[in-house]
MARFI-197470 format. One line per 10 residues: number of its first residue (from 1); their letters; for each residue x, y negated, z of N, C-alpha, C, O, CB. Coordinates in nm, 3 decimals, padded with zeros to 5 digits, always signed. Each point is the difference from the previous one (the first is absolute). Glycine has a CB too. Layout:
N
NUM> a> X/Y/Z/X/Y/Z/X/Y/Z/X/Y/Z/X/Y/Z  ...
# end
This chain:
93
1> mksnpvpfii> -00.382/-00.329/-07.897/-00.097/-00.056/+00.092/+00.019/-00.151/+00.005/+00.111/-00.049/+00.024/-00.115/+00.264/+00.112  -00.101/-00.287/-00.159/+00.005/-00.145/-00.003/-00.041/-00.054/+00.138/-00.103/+00.039/+00.054/+00.052/-00.042/-00.304  +00.136/-00.088/+00.306/-00.031/-00.054/+00.133/-00.089/-00.123/-00.014/+00.007/-00.073/-00.099/+00.212/+00.161/+00.190  -00.302/-00.109/+00.008/-00.094/-00.110/+00.001/+00.064/-00.116/+00.078/+00.038/+00.019/+00.115/-00.240/+00.140/-00.129  +00.216/-00.278/-00.045/+00.065/-00.112/+00.069/-00.091/-00.071/+00.100/+00.049/-00.083/+00.077/+00.091/+00.054/-00.278  -00.266/+00.058/+00.203/-00.094/-00.070/+00.089/+00.034/+00.021/+00.147/+00.003/-00.098/+00.074/-00.180/+00.123/-00.248  +00.205/+00.099/+00.223/+00.035/+00.014/+00.141/+00.128/-00.075/+00.037/+00.011/-00.055/+00.109/-00.123/+00.278/-00.111  +00.208/-00.225/-00.089/+00.124/-00.074/+00.025/-00.027/-00.149/+00.012/+00.056/-00.067/+00.088/+00.073/+00.243/-00.211  -00.214/-00.230/+00.037/-00.034/-00.143/+00.004/-00.074/-00.032/+00.129/+00.027/-00.102/+00.063/-00.037/+00.094/-00.315  -00.084/+00.093/+00.290/-00.076/-00.023/+00.125/+00.093/+00.005/+00.120/-00.011/-00.083/+00.090/-00.195/+00.182/-00.195
11> atvlvgigay> +00.298/-00.001/+00.107/+00.094/+00.010/+00.112/+00.090/-00.122/+00.006/+00.029/-00.049/+00.109/-00.034/+00.299/-00.128  +00.050/-00.301/-00.094/+00.085/-00.118/-00.004/-00.074/-00.122/+00.051/+00.056/-00.080/+00.076/+00.069/+00.178/-00.269  -00.250/-00.113/+00.153/-00.081/-00.114/+00.046/-00.022/+00.009/+00.150/+00.009/-00.101/+00.070/-00.122/+00.087/-00.293  +00.084/+00.134/+00.275/-00.020/+00.018/+00.145/+00.127/-00.030/+00.078/-00.006/-00.063/+00.106/-00.169/+00.235/-00.154  +00.289/-00.128/-00.001/+00.127/-00.030/+00.068/+00.026/-00.150/-00.003/+00.047/-00.056/+00.099/+00.045/+00.282/-00.163  -00.121/-00.292/-00.047/+00.018/-00.145/-00.009/-00.090/-00.074/+00.097/+00.044/-00.095/+00.065/+00.018/+00.122/-00.302  -00.188/+00.016/+00.248/-00.092/-00.062/+00.096/+00.047/+00.023/+00.142/-00.005/-00.090/+00.084/-00.185/+00.122/-00.244  +00.237/+00.088/+00.188/+00.051/+00.031/+00.134/+00.123/-00.083/+00.034/+00.012/-00.049/+00.113/-00.101/+00.280/-00.136  +00.179/-00.249/-00.072/+00.119/-00.081/+00.024/-00.039/-00.145/+00.023/+00.054/-00.066/+00.089/+00.083/+00.223/-00.229  -00.230/-00.208/+00.060/-00.047/-00.137/+00.018/-00.062/-00.016/+00.139/+00.027/-00.097/+00.070/-00.067/+00.075/-00.318
21> wfffvngteq> -00.043/+00.118/+00.287/-00.065/-00.007/+00.130/+00.102/+00.004/+00.113/-00.012/-00.074/+00.098/-00.191/+00.186/-00.196  +00.304/-00.026/+00.084/+00.100/+00.016/+00.104/+00.084/-00.126/+00.017/+00.028/-00.041/+00.112/-00.023/+00.286/-00.159  +00.037/-00.307/-00.065/+00.091/-00.112/+00.008/-00.068/-00.136/+00.016/+00.059/-00.091/+00.058/+00.094/+00.224/-00.194  -00.274/-00.149/+00.086/-00.060/-00.133/-00.001/-00.126/-00.013/+00.085/-00.028/-00.110/+00.048/+00.122/+00.085/-00.273  -00.169/+00.130/+00.245/-00.127/-00.011/+00.070/+00.000/+00.087/+00.125/-00.107/+00.035/+00.051/-00.009/-00.082/-00.269  +00.230/+00.081/+00.266/+00.012/+00.096/+00.109/-00.073/-00.045/+00.126/-00.032/+00.084/+00.084/+00.250/-00.016/-00.178  -00.246/-00.194/+00.109/-00.072/-00.047/+00.118/+00.093/-00.046/+00.110/-00.045/-00.061/+00.098/-00.137/+00.215/-00.157  +00.311/-00.127/+00.046/+00.093/-00.048/+00.101/+00.028/-00.147/-00.028/+00.019/-00.041/-00.114/+00.084/+00.270/+00.144  -00.102/-00.305/+00.075/+00.022/-00.143/-00.016/+00.149/-00.025/-00.017/+00.082/+00.050/+00.077/-00.287/-00.103/+00.060  +00.239/-00.025/-00.237/+00.139/-00.034/-00.026/+00.046/-00.102/+00.103/-00.081/-00.081/+00.047/+00.054/+00.129/-00.294
31> psltmnstqn> +00.155/-00.046/+00.284/+00.047/-00.100/+00.095/-00.008/-00.139/-00.062/+00.030/-00.019/-00.117/+00.123/+00.189/+00.222  -00.195/-00.264/-00.025/-00.016/-00.135/-00.050/+00.136/-00.069/-00.011/+00.099/+00.046/+00.057/-00.329/-00.059/+00.045  +00.233/-00.094/-00.174/+00.123/-00.074/-00.018/+00.021/-00.105/+00.108/+00.097/-00.076/-00.006/-00.117/+00.116/-00.238  -00.068/-00.045/+00.341/+00.017/-00.095/+00.109/+00.088/+00.062/+00.107/+00.019/+00.122/+00.003/-00.243/-00.226/-00.052  +00.277/+00.021/+00.135/+00.090/+00.049/+00.105/-00.081/+00.070/+00.108/-00.107/-00.047/+00.039/+00.271/-00.140/-00.087  -00.114/+00.299/+00.096/-00.063/+00.068/+00.110/+00.094/-00.002/+00.120/+00.104/-00.065/-00.005/-00.237/+00.212/-00.153  +00.097/-00.079/+00.264/+00.080/-00.007/+00.122/+00.138/+00.061/-00.018/+00.095/-00.046/+00.062/-00.305/+00.056/+00.069  +00.223/+00.092/-00.216/+00.131/+00.059/-00.024/+00.091/-00.099/-00.070/+00.117/-00.012/+00.035/-00.221/+00.240/-00.048  +00.050/-00.300/-00.084/+00.081/-00.099/-00.070/+00.034/-00.116/+00.093/+00.110/-00.053/-00.007/-00.218/+00.118/-00.210  +00.016/-00.104/+00.302/+00.028/-00.108/+00.094/+00.109/+00.043/+00.096/+00.086/-00.081/+00.035/-00.323/-00.001/-00.053
41> gaqakfqala> +00.236/+00.208/+00.062/+00.103/+00.050/+00.089/+00.136/+00.002/-00.068/+00.101/-00.033/+00.061/-00.273/+00.169/+00.056  +00.174/-00.096/-00.244/+00.125/+00.003/-00.075/+00.052/-00.141/-00.021/+00.121/-00.024/+00.006/-00.192/+00.236/-00.120  -00.019/-00.305/+00.088/+00.042/-00.138/-00.020/+00.055/-00.058/+00.130/+00.099/-00.073/-00.003/-00.271/+00.046/-00.178  +00.109/+00.059/+00.292/+00.049/-00.050/+00.128/+00.138/+00.059/+00.031/+00.087/-00.069/+00.052/-00.325/+00.045/+00.030  +00.257/+00.152/-00.113/+00.129/+00.063/+00.023/+00.108/-00.064/-00.087/+00.111/-00.024/+00.046/-00.227/+00.240/+00.014  +00.082/-00.244/-00.186/+00.095/-00.065/-00.090/+00.037/-00.139/+00.052/+00.117/-00.037/-00.002/-00.213/+00.165/-00.191  -00.002/-00.204/+00.239/+00.028/-00.133/+00.051/+00.085/+00.004/+00.126/+00.083/-00.088/+00.023/-00.298/+00.009/-00.122  +00.194/+00.182/+00.183/+00.082/+00.014/+00.120/+00.144/+00.031/-00.037/+00.093/-00.056/+00.059/-00.293/+00.136/+00.069  +00.220/+00.008/-00.227/+00.136/+00.031/-00.044/+00.066/-00.121/-00.066/+00.119/-00.024/+00.020/-00.187/+00.264/-00.052  -00.008/-00.315/-00.045/+00.054/-00.119/-00.065/+00.042/-00.104/+00.102/+00.101/-00.068/-00.018/-00.245/+00.113/-00.182
51> sqlqsisfdt> +00.068/-00.059/+00.307/+00.037/-00.098/+00.103/+00.126/+00.044/+00.074/+00.075/-00.084/+00.048/-00.317/+00.020/-00.023  +00.265/+00.195/-00.014/+00.124/+00.048/+00.062/+00.120/-00.030/-00.090/+00.109/-00.029/+00.049/-00.238/+00.210/+00.070  +00.110/-00.174/-00.250/+00.110/-00.026/-00.092/+00.039/-00.147/-00.003/+00.115/-00.032/-00.028/-00.192/+00.225/-00.109  -00.015/-00.282/+00.166/+00.031/-00.142/-00.004/+00.097/-00.040/+00.109/+00.069/-00.101/-00.013/-00.293/+00.059/-00.084  +00.231/+00.119/+00.204/+00.089/-00.035/+00.109/+00.143/+00.050/-00.022/+00.086/-00.027/+00.084/-00.282/+00.032/+00.068  +00.223/+00.067/-00.260/+00.134/+00.051/-00.027/+00.087/-00.113/-00.050/-00.040/-00.078/-00.086/-00.052/+00.307/+00.034  +00.214/-00.237/+00.105/+00.095/-00.099/-00.048/+00.135/+00.070/-00.019/+00.031/+00.098/+00.067/-00.153/-00.290/+00.051  +00.199/+00.139/-00.210/+00.130/+00.058/-00.032/+00.110/-00.098/+00.041/-00.014/-00.121/-00.014/-00.086/+00.253/-00.177  +00.208/-00.076/+00.241/+00.116/-00.081/+00.036/+00.082/-00.022/-00.126/+00.062/+00.094/-00.051/-00.059/-00.004/+00.289  +00.000/-00.211/-00.289/+00.069/-00.030/-00.125/+00.141/-00.055/+00.023/+00.062/-00.048/-00.094/-00.284/+00.004/-00.010
61> rifsdpnfvs> +00.271/+00.050/+00.225/+00.135/-00.050/+00.027/+00.106/+00.085/-00.070/+00.113/-00.047/-00.019/-00.192/-00.040/+00.239  +00.046/+00.209/-00.259/+00.097/+00.086/-00.066/+00.047/-00.060/-00.133/+00.113/+00.024/-00.042/-00.219/+00.174/+00.152  +00.021/-00.276/-00.176/+00.036/-00.058/-00.128/+00.106/-00.111/+00.014/+00.066/-00.033/-00.098/-00.295/+00.089/+00.017  +00.244/-00.111/+00.197/+00.104/-00.101/+00.022/+00.121/+00.059/+00.073/+00.094/-00.074/+00.030/-00.272/-00.102/-00.023  +00.178/+00.304/+00.021/+00.113/+00.065/+00.066/+00.119/+00.002/-00.096/-00.019/+00.026/-00.119/-00.139/+00.117/+00.259  +00.281/-00.169/-00.093/+00.118/-00.001/-00.088/+00.024/+00.136/-00.068/+00.047/+00.003/-00.114/+00.052/-00.178/+00.262  -00.129/+00.284/-00.082/+00.018/+00.132/-00.063/-00.095/+00.018/-00.119/+00.039/+00.057/-00.102/+00.033/+00.037/+00.323  -00.193/-00.142/-00.209/-00.095/+00.011/-00.111/+00.039/-00.093/-00.114/-00.009/+00.038/-00.117/-00.173/+00.021/+00.279  +00.226/-00.179/-00.128/+00.037/-00.097/-00.102/+00.124/+00.046/-00.076/+00.016/-00.034/-00.118/-00.115/-00.149/+00.259  +00.187/+00.260/-00.076/+00.124/+00.043/-00.067/-00.021/+00.120/-00.092/+00.094/+00.041/-00.068/+00.031/-00.125/+00.264
71> lvslttsitp> -00.244/+00.140/-00.201/-00.027/+00.112/-00.090/+00.012/-00.044/-00.145/-00.041/-00.110/-00.037/-00.110/+00.214/+00.208  +00.210/-00.016/-00.254/+00.013/-00.031/-00.141/-00.072/+00.107/-00.081/-00.016/+00.113/+00.046/+00.238/-00.229/-00.007  -00.264/+00.080/-00.156/-00.070/+00.093/-00.087/+00.101/+00.088/-00.073/+00.099/-00.051/-00.053/-00.288/-00.113/+00.025  +00.166/+00.293/+00.024/+00.088/+00.094/-00.068/-00.061/+00.051/-00.129/+00.032/+00.110/-00.045/+00.063/-00.045/+00.265  -00.182/-00.142/-00.279/-00.066/+00.044/-00.122/+00.097/-00.004/-00.117/+00.090/-00.083/-00.004/-00.311/+00.001/+00.091  +00.202/+00.170/-00.181/+00.081/+00.006/-00.120/-00.086/-00.046/-00.117/-00.113/+00.047/-00.018/+00.255/+00.143/+00.111  -00.088/-00.282/-00.171/-00.077/-00.047/-00.115/-00.001/+00.107/-00.107/+00.099/+00.071/-00.020/-00.041/-00.311/+00.072  -00.167/+00.251/-00.121/-00.017/+00.100/-00.105/+00.020/-00.069/-00.133/-00.069/-00.096/-00.034/-00.091/+00.234/+00.175  +00.256/-00.088/-00.216/+00.025/-00.059/-00.132/-00.096/+00.062/-00.100/-00.028/+00.119/+00.008/+00.271/-00.159/+00.048  -00.292/-00.038/-00.149/-00.093/+00.055/-00.099/+00.072/+00.100/-00.092/+00.112/-00.024/-00.045/-00.247/-00.189/+00.055
81> etkgtidpfg> +00.069/+00.321/-00.037/+00.053/+00.104/-00.088/-00.074/-00.005/-00.133/-00.113/-00.048/-00.008/+00.175/+00.194/+00.205  +00.003/-00.095/-00.300/-00.067/+00.006/-00.129/-00.106/+00.110/+00.005/+00.017/+00.101/+00.067/+00.190/-00.186/-00.187  -00.313/+00.062/+00.048/-00.108/+00.097/-00.003/+00.037/+00.116/-00.089/+00.088/-00.011/-00.086/-00.257/-00.169/+00.128  +00.103/+00.292/-00.021/+00.024/+00.117/-00.082/-00.058/-00.016/-00.138/-00.046/-00.108/-00.038/+00.047/+00.246/+00.241  +00.001/-00.032/-00.278/-00.054/-00.005/-00.135/-00.151/-00.006/+00.004/-00.062/+00.040/+00.098/+00.260/+00.086/-00.183  -00.257/-00.175/-00.022/-00.145/-00.007/-00.009/-00.056/+00.141/-00.007/-00.102/+00.031/+00.062/+00.115/-00.255/-00.178  +00.054/+00.310/+00.039/-00.044/+00.139/-00.014/+00.099/+00.088/+00.077/+00.112/+00.021/-00.048/-00.220/-00.066/-00.181  +00.072/+00.097/+00.345/+00.096/+00.079/+00.078/+00.040/+00.129/-00.069/+00.103/+00.058/+00.036/-00.201/-00.156/+00.167  +00.022/+00.144/-00.300/+00.033/+00.123/-00.070/+00.068/-00.027/-00.135/+00.032/+00.092/-00.075/-00.226/+00.018/+00.189  +00.215/-00.239/-00.143/+00.064/-00.035/-00.126/+00.150/+00.013/+00.008/+00.053/+00.034/+00.106/-00.239/-00.188/-00.154
91> pir> +00.256/+00.129/-00.058/+00.146/+00.011/+00.000/+00.063/-00.111/+00.081/-00.051/-00.111/+00.006/+00.042/+00.219/-00.230  +00.123/-00.076/+00.287/+00.072/-00.098/+00.080/+00.081/-00.089/-00.094/+00.067/+00.051/-00.089/-00.056/+00.107/+00.287  -00.017/-00.288/-00.179/+00.070/-00.094/-00.087/+00.119/-00.057/+00.069/+00.072/-00.082/-00.058/-00.282/+00.027/-00.056
# end
């Protein structure tokens, strides 16, 4: 039995038209790129939080404290090691 490709082609075209209609011509208005009241509210909230952060100050007297100044670094220097072989599966030399 030989199948007819015409119904398949028509169905594919109809699905394509439906997808185009759904995604591009749906009639729903896309949100504009201009600021709306929600964005203005978020911006105002951000500016209020930023103004609260500007009043923060840190006590830097700890850096001149004798206990802080007497701290020493306990780091260990790393000596360079020789690299391994170029071929890790090759013979050891």
